[in-house]
N, C-alpha and C positions, 0 to 999 in steps of 0.2 A: 458402384461398390467402393471404388478407390476413394471418391470424395467423401463418403460416409465415414470411412476409416480415418481419413485425414482430420475430419471435424472431431471425431471422438478422441483423437490423440492430442487435441488442444483444449486446454481448459483453465479456469480461473480459481484461485484459492483465496478464501478469506478465513480469518480466525477471530473468534470472540470468546473470551473467558471471564467468568465471575460476575459481570454486570449486564443485565438484559437490555439496558438502555442502548448499549452499543450494537445490539442485534438490529434495532430499528434504523440506526445510523448506517449499519452495513447494508440493510435492505435498500436504503436510498442510494448508496453507491452502486449496488447491483443493478438497480433500475436504470441508472445513467449509463452503465456498461451495456446492458441488454438493448438499449435504444439503438445502439450502432452495431451490436454483435448478437443478435437473437439466437444464432445457431450455436454459439459456443457455451458449453455447460459450465456450471459454477458449483464448486464444492465448499461447504462451510465446515470448519473444524470448531468444536465447542465443548465445553463441559456443562453447558446449560440444557434444560429441557425446553426445546423450541415449541412455542404455541402452534397449535394446528393451523391457525390462520396465517402463520408466517412460513410454514414448511414448503408450500408450493413454489415459493420464490427460488428455491435451490433444487438443482437436479440431484444433489447428493449432500447429506448431513452425516458427518462422522463424529461420534461422541468420544471424547478423550477423557480418561479418568486418572491419568498419570499426574503426580504432583511435581511441579517444577517451579523455579523462580519465575516471577511475572514476566520478565522480558526474555524468556527462553522458549516459551510455548511456540512462538512464530517459527523458529528454526526446526523444532521437533515436527511441526505440521508440514513444513516444506519437505522433510524427509519422507513423509507418508503420502506424497502427492500421487493421485491415481492416473496422472496424465503423462504423456511423452514430452509434451511442450507445455510448460506451466507459466502463467502470469500470476504473480502474487500481488494483491492490492491490500493496503490498510483499509480498514472499515470506514475511515474518514476521508476517502478519496471521492472525487467527482470526475467522471469521464465526460469530456466535452466534444470530442471528435473521434472518428474511427482510429483504432490502434492496431488494425489487422497486420500492418507491416512488422510489428514487433515479433509476432510468431514466425514470420518468414526469416527474420534475422537469425532465428535459432537453427536454421539450416546450416549456418556458418559458425555459430558461437555456442559454447556451453552455458555461459552466464551473461546476462545483461543487467548492468547496474546504472542508476542515475546519479550523476554528480550532484552534490549539494550546491545550492546557491550560496555564495560566500557573504556572511554577515559578521560584524563585530557584535558578539552577544554580550559583552560587557557594558554596552551602551543601552540606554533606555530612551526611546524605542531602539530596536536593533538597527545598527547602521550598516547600510548596504556597501559592500566592498567590490563585488564583481559577480558575474553570472556563473562562473566556474570555480568551485573550490577543488583544487587539485588534490587536496589531502583527504577529502571526506566524501563518502557516498551516503545517500539517504536510503535506508532499508525499507521504506514504506512502499516502494514500487520496484519490482525486479522480475526478471524472467530466467528460466533455466530449462535445459533439456535433460532427459533421463539418460545421460551418457555416463560412462565409467568416471570421467574426470568430474562431471557435475555431482555425481553421487559422493565422490570422495571429498569434494569441497564442502558439501553440506554436512558430512559426517564430522569433519574437522571443525567447522563452524559451530556445530551443536556442542561438541566437546569443550571448545574455548568458552562459549557462552555460559556454560554451567559450572565451569571449574575456575575461571579467572575473574576476579572482581576488578572493575575499572572505576576511576574516579569520575563522579557525576556532580554537576552543580545544578540545582533546581531551586528557584526562588531565592538566590543568593547564598544558599546553603550547600556546602561541599560534603560528599559522603562516598563511600565505596559501595558498589552495587554490581550485580550481574547484568549485562546489557548486550542485547543482540546486535545493535548498531555499532557500538564500540568494538565489539568482538570482530564484526565484519571489517571495519576499517583497520584494525590490528592485523588481520590476515592479509588484507590487500596492500597496506602501506608499510607496516612495520616488519613483518617477516616475509612478505612477498610470496605467499603460499601459492598463488596461481602459477607463477613461473616454476615453482618446484614440481608441480603435477601437470604441467603443460595445459592448463585450463585456458581455453580460448574465451577471452573476455572482450565485451564491447561496453563502452561507457557512453551514455546518452546525456544530453543537456537537461538539467532539472527544470529550466525555465519553460520547457515544452512538455516533458513527460512526468514532472514531479514538482509542480509550481506550488510552493507553500503559500498560504494565504497572506503572510506578512511581507511577501515579495510583490503583492498585487500593485501597490502604489508605484513602485519603480518600473514594473512591466508596463503599466499604463503610461507613465511618463515617457518611456522609450518606444511607445507604440508596438509593444511585443504582446500585449494582453490577448489580442484575438488569436494568437498562434498556440495558446495553451491547449494541450490535448488531455492532460491529467492534472487536475488541481488537487491540493492536499491540505486539509485542516478541518478541525471540528466546527469552525465557524460556518462551513458550507451547509451542513445539515441543520444547524441552529437557525440559519437564515431561512431555510425552507419552513421550519416550524413557525417562525415569526410570520412568514408570508401567509401560511395557512390560517393562523389566528387572525390576522388582519382581514383576510378574505371572508372568514366566518363573521367577524364583527361587522363588516360592511353589509354582508347579506342580512344579518339580523337587524341592523339599523334601517335598512331599506324596507324590510318586511314589517317592522313593528312601529317605527317612528315616523315613517313618511307615507303611511297609508292615505289614500285620497278619500 
């Protein structure tokens, strides 16, 4: 009975809004997670109508009808988590090894973040600077417990995300926008909100638990690539689509072009 309760208290959150193509990408991520953690339930937050053929992948689907800025939905969904110990994953992640230990860390911490890998984003391609960016965390992989301090942090994060605009640069263009990741780093670095509320925080290395795809060449060069536990980037799912197309093409070619 204790083990069953423990399992139910741990779960994974995904969120997908506005575009159904990201549901399929999310399901790919979920499958890679379930390969190593079949007993841990997964909840999807979405404003989409999920096809019946896709519903069975998730133990729980929660429909959200509230209107928020694009990069604020994530924090709103974190606030609604049904689990005591929650692992949030962006839909474009790929789990390559077991991460059971992350839930155990939550016995001692309220929030777990992954440090960003440090790049000079003004260069093309991005120039690698180091494996730990002390100033930034990547909000695509994080964990938290349902503690008073954890709840308070998410409440503050949500408020900052939807009320303060941050300067963003995309494709060489700079503009002001609401942004969950910038709001997170504002709270962690600029106003040091965790210290204010005695939030117990653990920072993990991105090269293991949040390895963005554009870091792969450097990781391979440094013989760190086999140690990745969670990879992150849209290229991961696109590669799988490409592989399926090539497999199908090879099958058809053998069936119709090389009949004896």
